[in-house]
DONUFI-437471 format. One record per residue (C-alpha): residue in one letter; x, y, z. Coordinates in steps of 0.2 Angstrom, whole numbers. Layout:
[pt A; [X; Y; Z]]
...
% end
This chain:
[pt M; [0; -1; 2]]
[pt P; [9; 19; -6]]
[pt T; [14; 29; 9]]
[pt S; [16; 48; 9]]
[pt A; [34; 53; 7]]
[pt S; [41; 58; 25]]
[pt P; [51; 72; 26]]
[pt R; [71; 70; 24]]
[pt R; [79; 71; 40]]
[pt G; [88; 88; 41]]
[pt A; [78; 98; 29]]
[pt K; [72; 117; 37]]
[pt A; [53; 121; 39]]
[pt A; [49; 136; 27]]
[pt P; [50; 155; 34]]
[pt P; [36; 162; 37]]
[pt P; [30; 175; 29]]
[pt R; [38; 191; 32]]
[pt R; [28; 207; 38]]
[pt S; [30; 221; 25]]
[pt R; [42; 237; 34]]
[pt Y; [28; 248; 25]]
[pt V; [14; 241; 36]]
[pt G; [24; 255; 49]]
[pt P; [23; 269; 40]]
[pt L; [9; 266; 34]]
[pt V; [0; 263; 50]]
[pt L; [7; 283; 55]]
[pt M; [2; 289; 40]]
[pt V; [-17; 283; 40]]
[pt G; [-18; 288; 57]]
[pt L; [-12; 307; 54]]
[pt A; [-23; 308; 41]]
[pt V; [-39; 303; 49]]
[pt L; [-32; 313; 67]]
[pt T; [-31; 330; 51]]
[pt V; [-44; 326; 45]]
[pt V; [-55; 329; 63]]
[pt V; [-46; 344; 68]]
[pt V; [-50; 352; 51]]
[pt A; [-69; 347; 51]]
[pt L; [-71; 353; 70]]
[pt P; [-77; 372; 70]]
[pt A; [-67; 385; 82]]
[pt S; [-84; 385; 91]]
[pt M; [-77; 369; 97]]
[pt L; [-62; 381; 105]]
[pt N; [-74; 387; 122]]
[pt R; [-73; 367; 129]]
[pt M; [-56; 366; 126]]
[pt L; [-52; 383; 136]]
[pt P; [-51; 381; 155]]
[pt P; [-67; 390; 163]]
[pt Q; [-57; 409; 166]]
[pt V; [-54; 407; 148]]
[pt R; [-67; 412; 133]]
[pt A; [-67; 415; 116]]
[pt E; [-79; 424; 106]]
[pt D; [-82; 426; 88]]
[pt L; [-75; 411; 82]]
[pt S; [-71; 407; 62]]
[pt G; [-63; 396; 53]]
[pt S; [-60; 377; 62]]
[pt V; [-48; 371; 78]]
[pt W; [-36; 368; 65]]
[pt H; [-32; 387; 58]]
[pt G; [-47; 400; 65]]
[pt S; [-46; 415; 76]]
[pt A; [-55; 422; 89]]
[pt G; [-61; 442; 86]]
[pt R; [-60; 444; 105]]
[pt L; [-50; 432; 121]]
[pt L; [-59; 436; 138]]
[pt V; [-47; 431; 151]]
[pt N; [-54; 433; 169]]
[pt S; [-67; 444; 161]]
[pt Q; [-55; 455; 154]]
[pt D; [-53; 457; 136]]
[pt A; [-34; 449; 131]]
[pt G; [-36; 457; 114]]
[pt A; [-40; 444; 97]]
[pt I; [-31; 431; 90]]
[pt E; [-29; 419; 77]]
[pt W; [-19; 400; 75]]
[pt H; [-11; 387; 65]]
[pt I; [-11; 370; 73]]
[pt H; [8; 360; 64]]
[pt P; [-3; 340; 62]]
[pt W; [14; 327; 65]]
[pt P; [18; 334; 87]]
[pt L; [-3; 328; 88]]
[pt L; [4; 312; 86]]
[pt T; [13; 315; 103]]
[pt L; [-3; 323; 112]]
[pt T; [6; 339; 107]]
[pt V; [-4; 355; 101]]
[pt A; [9; 366; 92]]
[pt A; [1; 380; 81]]
[pt D; [8; 397; 75]]
[pt V; [0; 411; 84]]
[pt H; [-4; 430; 78]]
[pt W; [-12; 440; 94]]
[pt V; [-15; 457; 93]]
[pt K; [-23; 472; 106]]
[pt I; [-27; 484; 100]]
[pt G; [-10; 492; 93]]
[pt F; [1; 479; 102]]
[pt V; [6; 463; 91]]
[pt A; [13; 449; 95]]
[pt D; [18; 432; 84]]
[pt T; [26; 413; 90]]
[pt N; [26; 398; 87]]
[pt V; [18; 387; 107]]
[pt E; [20; 373; 111]]
[pt V; [6; 362; 122]]
[pt D; [6; 347; 129]]
[pt R; [1; 340; 149]]
[pt H; [16; 346; 158]]
[pt G; [15; 365; 152]]
[pt A; [20; 375; 137]]
[pt T; [37; 382; 128]]
[pt V; [34; 398; 118]]
[pt R; [48; 399; 103]]
[pt N; [54; 415; 94]]
[pt L; [41; 427; 104]]
[pt V; [43; 444; 96]]
[pt G; [30; 459; 94]]
[pt G; [26; 476; 103]]
[pt G; [17; 491; 101]]
[pt P; [13; 505; 114]]
[pt I; [14; 497; 133]]
[pt E; [-6; 508; 137]]
[pt D; [-15; 497; 124]]
[pt L; [-14; 480; 139]]
[pt R; [-19; 491; 153]]
[pt D; [-35; 480; 151]]
[pt L; [-21; 468; 158]]
[pt G; [-17; 474; 172]]
[pt I; [2; 481; 164]]
[pt G; [7; 496; 163]]
[pt S; [-6; 504; 173]]
[pt G; [-3; 524; 171]]
[pt W; [12; 520; 160]]
[pt R; [15; 526; 142]]
[pt G; [28; 524; 130]]
[pt T; [32; 511; 116]]
[pt S; [37; 492; 120]]
[pt Q; [50; 479; 107]]
[pt F; [54; 461; 113]]
[pt K; [61; 448; 105]]
[pt F; [62; 431; 115]]
[pt S; [71; 413; 110]]
[pt E; [61; 404; 120]]
[pt V; [49; 407; 136]]
[pt R; [47; 388; 146]]
[pt I; [31; 385; 157]]
[pt T; [26; 372; 169]]
[pt F; [5; 371; 175]]
[pt G; [4; 362; 193]]
[pt D; [20; 362; 198]]
[pt N; [18; 367; 215]]
[pt P; [6; 358; 227]]
[pt G; [-2; 371; 238]]
[pt S; [-7; 379; 222]]
[pt P; [-14; 365; 209]]
[pt G; [-17; 373; 193]]
[pt A; [-5; 384; 196]]
[pt V; [8; 395; 182]]
[pt S; [24; 393; 181]]
[pt V; [36; 403; 170]]
[pt R; [52; 390; 174]]
[pt S; [65; 399; 161]]
[pt A; [65; 414; 149]]
[pt V; [82; 420; 137]]
[pt G; [78; 438; 128]]
[pt D; [76; 455; 125]]
[pt L; [63; 469; 131]]
[pt D; [65; 487; 124]]
[pt V; [55; 502; 130]]
[pt V; [54; 520; 122]]
[pt D; [47; 540; 124]]
[pt L; [43; 532; 143]]
[pt S; [33; 541; 156]]
[pt S; [19; 545; 167]]
[pt P; [10; 557; 175]]
[pt Q; [14; 551; 192]]
[pt I; [34; 556; 190]]
[pt A; [41; 572; 182]]
[pt G; [23; 579; 179]]
[pt G; [22; 566; 166]]
[pt A; [40; 571; 157]]
[pt D; [44; 561; 145]]
[pt L; [60; 549; 155]]
[pt G; [69; 542; 139]]
[pt G; [72; 523; 135]]
[pt Y; [75; 506; 144]]
[pt A; [83; 488; 140]]
[pt L; [78; 475; 153]]
[pt R; [86; 461; 147]]
[pt L; [84; 441; 153]]
[pt A; [100; 430; 151]]
[pt N; [100; 409; 151]]
[pt G; [99; 404; 170]]
[pt A; [92; 421; 173]]
[pt I; [74; 410; 183]]
[pt T; [78; 396; 195]]
[pt P; [69; 381; 197]]
[pt D; [58; 389; 210]]
[pt A; [57; 402; 195]]
[pt D; [64; 415; 205]]
[pt A; [71; 428; 191]]
[pt T; [85; 440; 190]]
[pt A; [85; 452; 174]]
[pt E; [98; 467; 169]]
[pt L; [90; 484; 167]]
[pt S; [101; 499; 159]]
[pt D; [94; 514; 150]]
[pt T; [94; 516; 130]]
[pt G; [97; 537; 131]]
[pt G; [85; 551; 139]]
[pt P; [88; 564; 152]]
[pt L; [93; 550; 167]]
[pt E; [107; 538; 165]]
[pt V; [100; 520; 173]]
[pt K; [110; 502; 180]]
[pt A; [103; 490; 186]]
[pt T; [95; 475; 193]]
[pt I; [79; 468; 195]]
[pt H; [77; 452; 208]]
[pt F; [59; 447; 206]]
[pt S; [51; 431; 220]]
[pt A; [36; 419; 213]]
[pt K; [33; 414; 227]]
[pt E; [33; 433; 236]]
[pt R; [25; 440; 222]]
[pt T; [36; 455; 223]]
[pt G; [53; 465; 216]]
[pt L; [67; 472; 220]]
[pt L; [76; 484; 210]]
[pt S; [93; 490; 216]]
[pt G; [107; 499; 206]]
[pt T; [111; 518; 203]]
[pt L; [103; 533; 194]]
[pt E; [110; 548; 186]]
[pt E; [101; 566; 177]]
[pt R; [107; 572; 162]]
[pt P; [108; 588; 155]]
[pt E; [96; 588; 146]]
[pt A; [82; 582; 161]]
[pt S; [71; 592; 166]]
[pt A; [66; 604; 181]]
[pt A; [52; 594; 187]]
[pt L; [64; 579; 187]]
[pt R; [81; 586; 195]]
[pt R; [68; 588; 209]]
[pt E; [60; 572; 209]]
[pt L; [80; 564; 211]]
[pt D; [85; 579; 226]]
[pt N; [69; 572; 233]]
[pt L; [78; 557; 229]]
[pt T; [94; 564; 239]]
[pt Q; [88; 566; 255]]
[pt L; [84; 548; 256]]
[pt H; [100; 539; 247]]
[pt A; [115; 551; 250]]
[pt R; [124; 552; 230]]
[pt D; [141; 543; 227]]
[pt A; [155; 550; 223]]
[pt E; [153; 550; 207]]
[pt G; [138; 559; 208]]
[pt R; [126; 543; 205]]
[pt I; [108; 541; 218]]
[pt P; [109; 524; 223]]
[pt V; [91; 517; 223]]
[pt E; [79; 503; 230]]
[pt L; [64; 500; 225]]
[pt E; [52; 485; 230]]
[pt F; [36; 484; 220]]
[pt T; [22; 469; 223]]
[pt L; [14; 460; 206]]
% end
């Protein structure tokens, strides 16, 4: 009776079919395509469901992918208008990356932002405008002047402080802030105080979110060299340094400096030492 042939001793089993090397990239591309379609299809009006309770957007147009809000409210205060354009690839790592354009009357800022569950990284933040346009946000109240700024990077963390759940802390910032034609009605009758530069170098902000910045004048009636120390925990700042009037200083400004010398006598070079504590 015929029998089936038995396999020869030493014969190798046929190898299993190899998985195509294109399967992984193909799945990734399909996932990205689906995610892109979902984000593109969502109207910008969905944005308010994603924002924290203290933030609300109005006059929304476009989509979650690329849209704008004609009015942004933060704690019921007008925070200007905003336009955004989200990048698709970071969404695969649960990170939202977007180009952002922000306007508050005549004050404008452009930047690239990456946000994940731990915090946000702001890169190439540039802009400026009249500082009085920021008074609704509690910035520069009573002051006038024109600001220009450029920060290469700002890192922000969410909820690091156990005693303040949801708290936002600035962990690092590198950049420059310049102000020209600065004035205040409370100083020398509103006379022009000139221009100033604030410099935040790498490492200027400590792990505890305390900050140290260098302040100097860029021309005007006052020669200023000072350092600003800010305590995040106490929300207080200390400006310490020296100032001296230049020949173009107004009579009103000279009188205020004379009053200052009653508290702090001039040094050997004629400069007035100052220490000014403030609260933010």
